C-alpha positions in Angstrom: 166.5 268.2 -70.6 169.6 270.2 -69.4 173.1 268.7 -69.9 173.6 268.6 -66.1 170.4 266.7 -65.6 171.3 264.2 -68.4 174.7 263.6 -66.7 173.0 263.2 -63.3 170.5 260.6 -64.8 173.3 258.8 -66.6 175.3 258.5 -63.4 172.3 257.2 -61.5 171.5 254.7 -64.2 175.1 253.4 -64.4 175.3 253.1 -60.6 172.0 251.1 -60.6 173.1 248.7 -63.3 176.5 248.2 -61.7 174.8 247.2 -58.5 172.4 244.9 -60.3 175.2 243.2 -62.2 177.1 242.4 -59.0 173.9 240.9 -57.6 172.7 239.1 -60.7 172.6 235.7 -59.0 170.4 237.0 -56.1 166.7 237.2 -57.0 165.8 239.6 -54.3 168.6 242.1 -55.3 167.6 241.7 -58.9 164.1 242.7 -58.1 165.5 245.7 -56.2 167.4 246.7 -59.3 164.3 246.3 -61.4 162.1 248.6 -59.3 164.9 251.1 -58.7 165.5 251.5 -62.4 161.8 252.2 -63.0 161.7 254.7 -60.2 164.8 256.5 -61.5 163.4 256.9 -65.0 159.9 257.9 -63.9 161.4 260.7 -61.8 163.9 262.2 -64.2 162.6 261.8 -67.7 160.0 263.9 -69.4 158.0 261.9 -71.9 156.7 262.5 -75.4 153.3 260.6 -75.1 151.6 258.9 -78.0 148.3 257.0 -78.0 147.5 254.1 -80.2 144.4 252.1 -81.3 142.9 249.5 -79.1 144.4 246.0 -79.2 142.2 242.9 -79.2 142.7 240.6 -76.2 144.0 237.3 -77.7 146.8 234.9 -77.2 150.0 236.2 -78.7 148.7 239.8 -78.9 151.4 242.4 -79.8 151.6 245.6 -77.9 153.4 247.9 -80.4 155.8 250.5 -79.1 158.4 251.8 -81.6 160.3 255.0 -81.1 160.0 257.2 -84.2 163.4 258.8 -84.1 167.0 257.5 -84.2 169.5 257.3 -81.4 170.9 255.0 -78.8 168.6 252.8 -76.7 169.1 253.1 -72.9 166.1 251.1 -71.7 162.5 250.0 -72.4 160.0 249.7 -69.6 156.4 248.6 -69.5 154.1 249.4 -66.6 150.4 249.0 -65.9 148.1 251.5 -64.2 146.7 252.6 -61.9 149.7 252.1 -59.6 152.2 251.7 -62.4 152.6 248.0 -61.8 156.0 246.9 -63.4 155.6 244.4 -66.2 158.8 244.2 -68.2 162.1 246.0 -68.6 164.7 245.6 -71.3 168.3 246.9 -71.2 170.8 246.4 -74.0 173.5 245.2 -71.6 171.7 243.6 -68.7 168.9 241.9 -70.6 165.2 241.4 -69.7 163.4 241.4 -66.3 159.7 240.5 -66.1 157.2 241.0 -63.3 156.1 237.9 -61.3 152.8 237.6 -63.1 154.4 237.9 -66.6 157.3 235.5 -66.4 157.2 233.2 -69.4 154.4 235.2 -71.0 156.1 238.3 -72.4 158.7 238.5 -75.2 160.4 241.6 -76.5 160.2 241.7 -80.3 163.2 243.9 -81.0 162.5 244.3 -84.7 164.5 247.5 -84.9 167.1 249.1 -82.6 164.5 251.3 -80.9 161.6 248.8 -81.0 160.1 248.3 -77.5 157.1 246.2 -78.7 156.2 243.1 -76.7 154.1 240.0 -77.4 151.9 238.5 -74.6 150.8 234.8 -74.4 148.5 232.8 -72.1 146.2 235.8 -71.8 143.2 236.1 -69.5 140.6 238.8 -68.8 143.0 240.1 -66.1 145.2 241.4 -69.0 142.5 243.8 -70.1 144.0 247.2 -69.2 145.9 250.2 -70.4 149.6 249.5 -70.7 152.3 252.3 -70.6 155.4 251.8 -72.7 158.5 254.1 -72.1 161.5 254.0 -74.4 164.6 255.8 -73.0 167.0 257.0 -75.6 170.1 259.1 -75.9 170.4 262.0 -76.7 166.7 262.8 -77.3 165.3 261.5 -74.1 162.1 259.5 -73.5 159.3 258.5 -75.9 156.2 256.8 -74.4 153.0 255.3 -75.6 149.7 254.0 -74.0 148.3 250.8 -75.4 144.7 249.9 -74.5 143.9 246.1 -74.5 140.2 245.4 -74.9 138.0 242.4 -75.1 136.9 243.2 -78.7 133.9 241.2 -79.7 133.6 239.7 -83.2 129.9 240.5 -83.7 129.6 238.1 -86.7 130.4 235.1 -84.4 127.0 235.5 -82.6 123.9 234.0 -84.0 120.8 235.8 -82.7 117.9 233.8 -81.3 115.5 236.5 -82.3 115.4 239.6 -84.5 113.5 242.8 -83.8 113.2 245.6 -86.3 112.1 249.2 -85.6 112.2 252.6 -87.0 114.4 255.4 -85.6 112.3 257.5 -83.1 109.9 254.6 -82.3 110.0 252.3 -79.3 111.3 248.7 -79.4 110.7 245.8 -77.0 113.3 243.1 -76.7 111.9 240.0 -74.9 114.2 237.3 -73.5 112.8 234.0 -72.2 114.6 231.4 -70.2 114.0 227.9 -71.8 115.5 225.9 -68.9 114.3 224.8 -65.5 115.8 226.3 -62.4 115.2 229.1 -60.1 116.4 232.5 -61.5 118.4 234.6 -59.1 119.6 237.3 -61.5 119.1 238.5 -65.1 121.4 240.9 -66.9 121.0 242.4 -70.4 124.0 243.7 -72.3 124.5 245.4 -75.6 127.4 243.9 -77.6 129.8 246.0 -79.6 133.2 245.6 -81.2 134.8 247.1 -78.1 133.1 244.7 -75.7 129.7 244.8 -73.9 127.9 247.3 -71.8 125.3 246.6 -69.2 121.8 248.0 -70.2 119.6 246.6 -67.5 119.3 243.9 -64.9 116.8 242.1 -62.6 117.7 240.8 -59.2 115.8 239.1 -56.4 114.4 241.4 -53.8 111.9 240.2 -51.2 111.4 237.0 -53.1 110.7 238.5 -56.5 112.7 239.9 -59.4 113.0 243.7 -59.5 114.3 245.4 -62.6 116.8 248.3 -63.0 117.8 250.2 -66.1 121.4 251.5 -66.4 121.0 253.4 -69.7 118.7 256.4 -70.4 115.6 255.4 -72.3 115.9 251.8 -71.1 113.1 250.2 -69.0 113.0 246.6 -68.0 110.1 244.4 -66.8 110.9 241.2 -64.8 107.4 240.5 -63.4 107.4 237.1 -65.2 109.8 234.8 -63.4 111.2 233.4 -66.7 111.0 236.5 -68.9 112.7 239.9 -69.1 111.4 242.5 -71.4 113.6 245.5 -72.3 111.8 248.5 -73.7 113.9 251.1 -75.5 112.1 254.4 -76.0 112.8 257.0 -78.8 115.2 254.5 -80.5 118.3 256.0 -82.2 120.5 254.4 -84.8 123.2 253.8 -82.2 120.8 251.4 -80.4 121.1 248.9 -83.3 123.1 245.8 -82.6 123.2 242.6 -80.6 121.8 242.3 -77.1 122.5 239.4 -74.8 120.3 238.3 -71.9 122.0 236.2 -69.2 119.8 234.2 -66.8 121.6 233.1 -63.7 119.9 230.1 -62.2 120.8 227.4 -59.7 121.3 225.1 -62.7 123.8 227.4 -64.4 123.9 230.4 -66.7 121.7 230.5 -69.9 122.3 233.2 -72.5 120.0 234.3 -75.4 120.8 236.8 -78.1 118.6 239.3 -79.9 119.4 241.4 -82.9 117.9 244.9 -83.0 117.8 246.6 -86.4 117.0 250.3 -86.6 115.9 251.8 -89.9 116.1 255.5 -90.6 113.9 257.1 -93.2 116.8 256.9 -95.6 117.2 253.2 -94.9 113.5 252.5 -95.3 113.5 254.3 -98.7 116.4 252.1 -99.9 115.3 248.8 -98.3 115.3 245.9 -100.7 111.8 244.2 -100.4 111.0 240.5 -100.9 108.2 241.4 -103.4 107.1 244.4 -105.4 103.4 244.8 -106.1 101.8 247.5 -108.5 98.2 248.7 -108.5 96.2 251.4 -110.1 94.9 254.2 -107.9 91.2 253.5 -107.0 91.6 249.7 -107.4 91.9 247.0 -104.8 95.1 245.0 -104.1 96.1 241.9 -102.1 99.5 241.8 -100.3 100.6 238.2 -99.5 103.1 237.7 -96.8 104.5 234.2 -96.3 106.1 232.8 -93.1 109.1 230.7 -94.3 110.5 229.6 -91.0 109.7 226.9 -88.4 108.1 227.7 -85.1 104.5 228.2 -84.0 103.3 231.8 -84.8 101.7 233.5 -81.8 101.5 237.1 -83.1 101.6 238.9 -86.5 101.8 242.6 -87.2 101.7 244.5 -90.5 103.2 248.0 -90.6 103.6 250.6 -93.3 106.9 252.5 -93.3 107.1 256.1 -94.2 109.4 259.1 -93.9 107.5 260.3 -90.7 107.6 256.9 -89.0 105.5 253.7 -89.3 101.8 252.9 -89.0 100.3 249.7 -87.7 97.9 248.5 -90.5 96.7 245.2 -89.1 97.6 242.5 -86.5 96.8 238.9 -85.8 96.8 237.5 -82.2 96.0 234.0 -80.9 92.6 233.5 -79.4 91.4 230.1 -78.4 94.3 228.6 -80.4 93.4 230.5 -83.6 95.0 233.5 -85.1 92.4 236.3 -85.2 92.9 239.4 -87.3 92.3 243.0 -86.4 92.5 246.0 -88.8 93.5 249.5 -87.8 92.5 251.4 -91.0 89.1 251.6 -92.7 90.1 250.1 -96.0 92.1 247.1 -94.8 91.1 243.5 -94.2 93.4 240.8 -93.0 93.4 237.0 -93.1 95.8 235.3 -90.7 97.9 232.1 -90.9 101.4 231.1 -92.2 100.1 233.0 -95.3 98.9 236.4 -94.3 96.6 238.2 -96.8 96.2 242.0 -96.5 93.4 243.3 -98.7 93.4 247.1 -99.4 90.4 248.6 -101.1 90.0 251.8 -103.0 93.8 252.3 -103.0 95.1 255.9 -102.9 98.5 257.4 -103.6 99.4 257.6 -99.9 99.1 253.7 -99.7 102.3 253.5 -101.8 105.4 252.4 -99.8 107.1 249.7 -97.9 105.1 247.2 -95.8 106.6 244.9 -93.1 104.9 241.8 -91.8 106.4 240.6 -88.5 105.8 236.9 -87.6 106.5 236.4 -83.9 107.1 232.7 -83.1 108.2 230.8 -80.0 111.9 231.1 -80.9 112.3 234.3 -83.1 110.8 237.2 -85.0 110.8 236.9 -88.8 109.9 239.7 -91.2 108.6 239.6 -94.7 108.5 242.8 -96.8 106.5 244.1 -99.8 106.8 247.4 -101.7 103.5 248.6 -103.0 103.6 251.0 -106.0 100.5 253.0 -106.8 100.1 254.4 -110.3 97.7 257.3 -110.9 94.9 257.1 -113.5 96.7 259.8 -115.4 99.6 257.5 -116.1 
């Protein structure tokens, strides 16, 4: 900034503050001073812009803004885009002025002479935004920082209603069911993350029936059942792992269910800690016993073998006439179904070695039991 420009700005600032001081008892004139000061600085000062990490939306949150150099403080101003809505101004001589929506909610911390940080109380979702802090100093000019306030989600605070496990590259189906009475008018499915939630799919009423729409590539939703939404994710990647929430909007209120999707890569599968380890000699037979340890009526069971190239369905059990009936998908497997699932493998070969998953689907969740089968060759 040129010396002449600095003198011009200084004169303008002094004139503005003198006018404001004379009108200190008049609220309208004080607001005029407030906006005029902001306009003056936004026009004349060139900023050194810094970006900081996101701040979690919470009561008493601190928006940090501390100038890194030394000098004399002229003013601190906070604005909010997109139209640079004025929030707060601090001047060493004339004090603090707050925007109408922030009176009684913002305090300047002033931990150091060039500290423009503020704390915000009584927060709402309307406070989610990017905030622009500008610290005017002499003789070095202006230093600014953008602070992004987000509704950061504590993932650990959510307890999933169901769990789904899949392997990277495969497909996964997340099924949400409304357990309450009431006419459903809208269903939305969101993926939760530490930075908030993102809409994945939704179902809305069209011509008297629910029609689905996916908002993310590889996501397809089925809402043909009035009380159920099924989200199919194709070619699953590790980034799909996480918590998903289904919100059912009904005439009786909003009901939310949560599903945890776990995605295993080939590396994860190789290092997965099983419930049981079973050893067998090549050419012999072996029995793998999977036990359902949770409550809830089992309506479907599937047994899969994990491998570096993906997973293979070995056997499954489905309800027929109130009884679980087994079906095998390999020539050397036989399955017996119940809360205790018995998978009998005959004439075991080296390729049978690996991690086996048994998924128990119940009326309230999906539970998985795991066994590692180790096959020793006859040479050993």
